[in-house]
N, C-alpha and C positions, 0 to 999 in steps of 0.2 A: 266864397268860402275861404276861411283862414286855414293856414297850414296845419295848425294844431287841431282842427276839427276832424281830421281823418284818423287820429290816433285811437288806440284801444284803451278805454278807461274802465275802471271798476271801483266800487266802493265796498268796503268790508267793515265789520265791527271789530274793534280791538278791545279785548277784555283787559289787557295790561294797561292801556291808556284810558279805558272807559270812554272812548270816543269813536267816531266813524273816521275811517282812513280812506282818502282818495288816492288811487294809484294809476299809473300809466305803464302799460306793458313795454312800450318802446323806450321809456326812460325809467329803468328799474331802480335808480337811486333816488328818485324824487317821490315825495308823498305830501299829503296835506291832511292834517287832523282838524276835525270840527265837530260841533254838537249834533248836527243833523246830516243825513246822507246827502241832501240837496246841497248844503253848504260845502261838504267834503268834495262833492263832484265839481261844483263851481270853482272851488279853491285849487284843485289839482289842475283843472283846465287853465287857470290863470298862471300857475307855476310853470306849466309846460309852455304856454305862450311866451312867457318871459325867457325861458331857456332857449326856445327856438330863435327868438329875436337876438339874444346874446350870441348864440352860436353863429348865426347869420352875419352879424356885425363883425365877429372875429374871423370870418372866413373859414370856420371849422365845419366839418361834416355834420349834417343834420340827419338823424335817424329816419329811415324810410318807414312809413306806416305799414303795419302788418298787412293791411287790406290790399296794398299795391305790390307786395312782394310776390315774385314768381318762383 
């Protein structure tokens, strides 16, 4: 299992953008717009995976998944 598999994702419709928006609760500043909910979900997962890798390479703290917080 990849680190980014444990995060909390959701997809919503944006009337303003007229597209689906993929979001991740643990990375509140990241999003991904796409034509279908499936593509928005896949896109936000890719964005988060990239962010986790970049943070790890920089030695920066990586957000803990909501599901593992006590």
